[in-house]
MDTraj code that builds the backbone (N, CA, C; nanometers):
import mdtraj as md
import numpy as np

residues = "MET VAL TYR THR ILE THR VAL GLU ASP THR THR GLU GLN ALA MET SER PHE ILE ASN PHE ILE LYS THR LEU ALA HIS ASP TYR ASN PHE LEU ARG ILE GLU PRO ILE GLN GLU THR ASN ILE LEU SER LYS GLU GLN GLU ILE GLU LEU ASP ARG ARG PHE GLU TYR VAL LEU GLN ASN PRO THR GLU GLY LYS SER TRP GLU GLU VAL GLU CYS MET LEU LEU LYS LYS".split()
xyz = np.array([
    [0.0490, -0.0873, 0.0082],
    [-0.0244, -0.0099, 0.0148],
    [0.0977, 0.1204, -0.0079],
    [0.0732, 0.2428, -0.0535],
    [0.1799, 0.3399, -0.0943],
    [0.0121, 0.4789, -0.0199],
    [0.0569, 0.5041, 0.0044],
    [0.0099, 0.6533, 0.0769],
    [0.1128, 0.8027, 0.0480],
    [0.0077, 0.8397, 0.0253],
    [0.0285, 1.0101, 0.0194],
    [0.0113, 1.1244, 0.1292],
    [0.1238, 1.1678, 0.1424],
    [0.0894, 1.3422, 0.2103],
    [0.1439, 1.4305, 0.1800],
    [0.0422, 1.5265, 0.1237],
    [0.0960, 1.6449, 0.0657],
    [0.0956, 1.7842, 0.1941],
    [0.2115, 1.8099, 0.1467],
    [0.2333, 1.9350, 0.2940],
    [0.2985, 2.0397, 0.2068],
    [0.2693, 2.1395, 0.2277],
    [0.2583, 2.3008, 0.1791],
    [0.4422, 2.3536, 0.2756],
    [0.4775, 2.3708, 0.2075],
    [0.6709, 2.4265, 0.2927],
    [0.6012, 2.5568, 0.2505],
    [0.5198, 2.6215, 0.3380],
    [0.5155, 2.7976, 0.2975],
    [0.5042, 2.8290, 0.4516],
    [0.5313, 2.7346, 0.5381],
    [0.5519, 2.7884, 0.6749],
    [0.6727, 2.6927, 0.7716],
    [0.7334, 2.8333, 0.8621],
    [0.8281, 2.6963, 0.9674],
    [0.8147, 2.5940, 0.9973],
    [0.7194, 2.6020, 1.0754],
    [0.6081, 2.4769, 1.1280],
    [0.6638, 2.3165, 0.9843],
    [0.5941, 2.3907, 0.8467],
    [0.5851, 2.2823, 0.7528],
    [0.7561, 2.2614, 0.7247],
    [0.8259, 2.3228, 0.7225],
    [0.9574, 2.2923, 0.7214],
    [0.9884, 2.1804, 0.7359],
    [0.9718, 2.2167, 0.9137],
    [1.0234, 2.1821, 0.9692],
    [0.9919, 2.0418, 0.9750],
    [0.8952, 1.9530, 0.9422],
    [0.7832, 1.8442, 0.9627],
    [0.8645, 1.7620, 0.8600],
    [0.8665, 1.8781, 0.7100],
    [0.9096, 1.7930, 0.6397],
    [1.0699, 1.7513, 0.6219],
    [1.1346, 1.8239, 0.6759],
    [1.3109, 1.8156, 0.7599],
    [1.2922, 1.6587, 0.8243],
    [1.2272, 1.6675, 0.9371],
    [1.1812, 1.5701, 1.0317],
    [1.1714, 1.4133, 0.9649],
    [1.0723, 1.4255, 0.8513],
    [1.0196, 1.3240, 0.7678],
    [1.1534, 1.3007, 0.6601],
    [1.2572, 1.3607, 0.6298],
    [1.3529, 1.3194, 0.5227],
    [1.5000, 1.2525, 0.6521],
    [1.4791, 1.3287, 0.7392],
    [1.5949, 1.2493, 0.7847],
    [1.4974, 1.0956, 0.8099],
    [1.3650, 1.0734, 0.8293],
    [1.3590, 0.9199, 0.8928],
    [1.3512, 0.8324, 0.7198],
    [1.3713, 0.9407, 0.6447],
    [1.3908, 0.8117, 0.5293],
    [1.5521, 0.8266, 0.4977],
    [1.6165, 0.8868, 0.5851],
    [1.7515, 0.7765, 0.5825],
    [1.7774, 0.6737, 0.6545],
    [1.6904, 0.5936, 0.7627],
    [1.7083, 0.4963, 0.8175],
    [1.6117, 0.4354, 0.7698],
    [1.5245, 0.4921, 0.7142],
    [1.3820, 0.3557, 0.6921],
    [1.3914, 0.3661, 0.5206],
    [1.4440, 0.2347, 0.4464],
    [1.4235, 0.2497, 0.3038],
    [1.2327, 0.2403, 0.2415],
    [1.1891, 0.1933, 0.3610],
    [1.0249, 0.2310, 0.3411],
    [0.9473, 0.3728, 0.2892],
    [0.9767, 0.4435, 0.3031],
    [0.9945, 0.5914, 0.2964],
    [1.0471, 0.6748, 0.2253],
    [1.0087, 0.7290, 0.1251],
    [1.0450, 0.7946, 0.0506],
    [0.9742, 1.0071, 0.0473],
    [1.0398, 1.0035, 0.0307],
    [0.9949, 1.1919, 0.0143],
    [1.0658, 1.2024, -0.1678],
    [0.9884, 1.3088, -0.2385],
    [0.9426, 1.3151, -0.3257],
    [0.8582, 1.4324, -0.3617],
    [0.9690, 1.5549, -0.4200],
    [0.8621, 1.6585, -0.4078],
    [0.7786, 1.6715, -0.5349],
    [0.7315, 1.7104, -0.5370],
    [0.5729, 1.7231, -0.6221],
    [0.6147, 1.8020, -0.6849],
    [0.6320, 1.8715, -0.8099],
    [0.6662, 1.9618, -0.9630],
    [0.5402, 2.0452, -0.9252],
    [0.4936, 2.1781, -0.9201],
    [0.3776, 2.1701, -0.9744],
    [0.3702, 2.3065, -1.0707],
    [0.3129, 2.2584, -1.1741],
    [0.3855, 2.3349, -1.3286],
    [0.2883, 2.4940, -1.3779],
    [0.1380, 2.4453, -1.2901],
    [0.0349, 2.5182, -1.3256],
    [-0.0051, 2.6387, -1.1621],
    [0.0333, 2.6375, -1.0761],
    [0.0463, 2.6980, -1.0074],
    [-0.0023, 2.8506, -1.0359],
    [-0.1316, 2.8894, -0.9619],
    [-0.0852, 3.0320, -0.9578],
    [-0.1073, 3.0924, -0.8698],
    [-0.0557, 3.2653, -0.8693],
    [-0.0683, 3.3668, -0.7318],
    [-0.2059, 3.3194, -0.6943],
    [-0.2498, 3.3613, -0.6130],
    [-0.3335, 3.4302, -0.5514],
    [-0.4255, 3.5653, -0.6558],
    [-0.2822, 3.6443, -0.6829],
    [-0.3654, 3.7634, -0.7855],
    [-0.4319, 3.6996, -0.8723],
    [-0.3146, 3.6410, -0.9830],
    [-0.3766, 3.5384, -1.0261],
    [-0.5128, 3.4684, -1.0478],
    [-0.5379, 3.4317, -0.9563],
    [-0.6645, 3.3219, -0.9307],
    [-0.7787, 3.4634, -0.8882],
    [-0.7330, 3.5623, -0.7864],
    [-0.8294, 3.6259, -0.8296],
    [-0.8555, 3.7106, -0.9460],
    [-0.8374, 3.7292, -1.0334],
    [-0.8040, 3.8056, -1.1230],
    [-0.8875, 3.6908, -1.2150],
    [-0.8793, 3.5949, -1.2842],
    [-0.9641, 3.4244, -1.3313],
    [-1.0467, 3.4309, -1.2645],
    [-1.0971, 3.5149, -1.1158],
    [-1.2280, 3.4571, -1.0606],
    [-1.3301, 3.5912, -1.0854],
    [-1.2494, 3.7047, -1.1654],
    [-1.2851, 3.8343, -1.1610],
    [-1.3488, 3.8155, -1.2994],
    [-1.2212, 3.7966, -1.4106],
    [-1.3487, 3.8173, -1.5573],
    [-1.4338, 3.6663, -1.5811],
    [-1.4065, 3.5727, -1.4551],
    [-1.5249, 3.4716, -1.5487],
    [-1.6941, 3.5006, -1.4879],
    [-1.6438, 3.6023, -1.3450],
    [-1.7534, 3.7056, -1.3100],
    [-1.8325, 3.7666, -1.4076],
    [-1.6990, 3.8722, -1.4625],
    [-1.7513, 3.8927, -1.5839],
    [-1.8148, 3.8484, -1.6915],
    [-1.7815, 3.7603, -1.7121],
    [-1.7998, 3.6787, -1.8461],
    [-1.9801, 3.6659, -1.8324],
    [-1.9464, 3.5714, -1.6854],
    [-2.1032, 3.5621, -1.6757],
    [-2.1880, 3.6614, -1.6235],
    [-2.1652, 3.7511, -1.6655],
    [-2.2908, 3.8527, -1.6550],
    [-2.2822, 3.9172, -1.7681],
    [-2.1969, 3.8992, -1.8191],
    [-2.2012, 3.9760, -2.0031],
    [-2.1998, 3.8726, -2.0994],
    [-2.2951, 3.7174, -2.0810],
    [-2.2050, 3.6799, -2.2214],
    [-2.2294, 3.7261, -2.3100],
    [-2.3501, 3.8132, -2.3839],
    [-2.3374, 3.8917, -2.5292],
    [-2.1995, 3.9567, -2.5471],
    [-2.1083, 3.9169, -2.4421],
    [-2.0299, 3.9988, -2.5472],
    [-1.8580, 3.9464, -2.5277],
    [-1.7657, 3.9532, -2.6125],
    [-1.6378, 3.8264, -2.6886],
    [-1.7299, 3.7482, -2.7796],
    [-1.6149, 3.6802, -2.8019],
    [-1.6518, 3.5649, -2.9311],
    [-1.5929, 3.4588, -2.8872],
    [-1.6934, 3.4045, -2.9326],
    [-1.6675, 3.2131, -2.9198],
    [-1.5143, 3.1894, -2.9665],
    [-1.5336, 3.0453, -2.9246],
    [-1.4029, 3.0040, -2.9209],
    [-1.3569, 2.9369, -3.0990],
    [-1.5056, 2.9582, -3.1784],
    [-1.4543, 2.8856, -3.2784],
    [-1.4514, 3.0748, -3.3040],
    [-1.5463, 3.1595, -3.3440],
    [-1.4316, 3.2979, -3.3970],
    [-1.3004, 3.3104, -3.3577],
    [-1.2421, 3.2664, -3.2864],
    [-1.1584, 3.3471, -3.2152],
    [-1.0306, 3.1969, -3.2845],
    [-1.0716, 3.0732, -3.2961],
    [-0.9987, 2.9938, -3.3166],
    [-0.9791, 2.9895, -3.4980],
    [-1.0644, 3.0965, -3.6064],
    [-1.0701, 3.0898, -3.6983],
    [-0.9544, 3.2468, -3.7453],
    [-0.9519, 3.3105, -3.6631],
    [-0.9204, 3.4726, -3.6397],
    [-0.7340, 3.3841, -3.6113],
    [-0.7302, 3.3594, -3.5100],
    [-0.6432, 3.3013, -3.5535],
    [-0.5274, 3.1510, -3.6366],
    [-0.6237, 3.1060, -3.6923],
    [-0.5809, 3.0141, -3.7964],
    [-0.5302, 3.0557, -3.9374],
    [-0.5824, 3.2134, -3.9251],
    [-0.5760, 3.2857, -4.0876],
    [-0.4395, 3.3719, -4.0875],
    [-0.4503, 3.3675, -3.9921],
    [-0.2597, 3.4934, -3.9693],
    [-0.1626, 3.4204, -3.9778],
])
top = md.Topology()
chain = top.add_chain()
for i, resn in enumerate(residues, 1):
    res = top.add_residue(resn, chain, resSeq=i)
    for name in ("N", "CA", "C"):
        top.add_atom(name, md.element.get_by_symbol(name[0]), res)
traj = md.Trajectory(xyz[None], top)
């Protein structure tokens, strides 16, 4: 059985826990620590902006262009 534990290393306490687990991993061969490479992480500001834009689209559904229109325009260039 494999378990996955996710710890965000944003606090001193979290980093302390991660370092403790790394120390244990040296002594126990069944324990591994592998950082997850998250490539699509958005900052809080980006999340807020995307939420704002999404809300705008919901409130103004007739503005803008459909994907088909945009795709056609892009493929012509």
